[in-house]
C-alpha positions in Angstrom: -1.3 2.8 24.8 -0.2 -0.8 24.8 1.3 -2.2 21.7 -1.0 -4.8 20.1 -1.0 -6.8 16.9 -3.1 -4.2 15.3 -0.6 -1.5 16.2 2.2 -3.5 14.6 0.1 -4.1 11.5 -0.8 -0.4 11.2 2.9 0.5 11.5 3.8 -2.1 8.8 1.2 -0.5 6.6 2.7 2.9 7.2 6.2 1.9 6.4 5.2 0.0 3.3 3.0 2.8 2.0 5.8 5.4 2.4 8.3 3.0 0.8 6.0 2.3 -2.2 5.3 6.0 -2.7 9.0 6.8 -2.6 9.9 4.0 -5.1 7.1 5.0 -7.3 8.6 8.5 -7.5 11.8 6.9 -8.8 10.0 4.6 -11.3 7.1 6.7 -12.5 6.0 4.5 -15.5 3.1 2.2 -16.5 1.9 0.4 -19.7 -1.2 2.6 -20.1 -2.5 5.9 -18.8 -5.2 4.1 -16.8 -2.5 1.9 -15.1 -0.4 5.0 -14.3 -3.5 6.7 -12.9 -4.4 3.8 -10.7 -0.8 3.2 -9.5 -0.1 6.9 -8.8 -3.4 7.5 -7.0 -3.0 4.4 -4.9 0.5 5.1 -3.7 -0.1 8.8 -3.2 -3.7 8.6 -1.8 -3.2 5.7 0.5 0.1 7.1 1.9 -2.0 10.1 3.1 -4.8 7.8 4.4 -2.5 5.4 6.2 -0.6 8.3 7.9 -3.9 9.7 9.1 -5.3 6.4 10.3 -2.0 5.5 12.1 -1.8 8.9 13.9 -5.5 8.6 14.9 -5.0 5.0 16.1 -1.9 6.0 18.1 -3.5 9.0 19.7 -6.7 7.0 20.6 -8.9 8.9 18.0 -9.2 6.1 15.5 -11.7 6.2 12.7 -14.9 4.3 12.8 -14.5 0.5 12.4 -16.7 0.3 9.3 -14.6 3.1 7.6 -11.4 1.3 8.6 -12.7 -1.9 7.1 -13.6 0.0 3.9 -10.0 1.4 3.8 -8.6 -2.1 4.3 -10.7 -3.7 1.5 -10.1 -0.8 -1.0 -6.4 -0.7 -0.1 -6.0 -4.4 -0.6 -7.6 -4.3 -4.0 -5.8 -1.2 -5.2 -2.4 -2.2 -3.9 -2.6 -5.7 -5.4 -3.9 -4.2 -8.7 -1.0 -1.7 -8.6 1.5 -4.5 -8.0 0.1 -6.3 -11.1 0.4 -3.2 -13.2 3.9 -2.5 -12.1 5.0 -6.1 -12.6 3.6 -6.1 -16.1 5.5 -2.9 -16.9 8.9 -3.9 -15.6 9.0 -7.6 -16.5 11.4 -8.4 -19.3 13.3 -5.2 -19.3 16.8 -5.5 -20.8 17.9 -1.9 -21.2 18.3 -0.6 -17.7 18.3 -3.5 -15.2 18.6 -1.3 -12.1 15.5 0.6 -13.0 13.6 -2.6 -13.8 14.7 -4.2 -10.5 13.4 -1.1 -8.7 10.1 -1.4 -10.5 9.8 -5.1 -9.7 10.6 -4.2 -6.0 7.8 -1.7 -6.1 5.5 -4.4 -7.5 6.5 -6.9 -4.8 6.1 -4.4 -2.0 2.7 -3.4 -3.4 1.4 -6.9 -3.3 2.8 -7.4 0.2 1.0 -4.2 1.2 -2.2 -5.6 -0.2 -1.8 -8.7 2.0 -1.0 -6.5 5.0 -4.3 -4.7 4.4 -6.1 -8.0 4.3 -4.5 -8.9 7.7 -5.4 -5.5 9.1 -9.0 -5.9 7.9 -9.1 -9.3 9.7 -7.8 -7.8 13.0 -10.1 -4.8 12.7 -13.1 -7.0 12.1 -12.2 -9.3 15.1 -11.5 -6.3 17.4 -14.2 -5.6 19.9 
């Protein structure tokens, strides 16, 4: 299979999803229980979804285009929302700066992942 822009975007999604899930394991906190639920389910659930979609795409058994677009839209919304929740939690920490910096890194990577999902949705929509 030839390496296309969509393959590179899907690989970037995979790397960011695994990185966000790993960092979330290190900084398992949120302001409210709802925020913790959204952040944890986003990082855990989409890590599984992105791994499955990437393996399917590489092996030539990709998911339906409409389903992939749904994953892109839902992933973009949930990752950006998780980034906002993480940013709110770790902004202004003075006690443990290393932990706060890791949480802010998680927030930044989460928003970047949301943007990558938007780009993936654009490439998926444009693909024939």
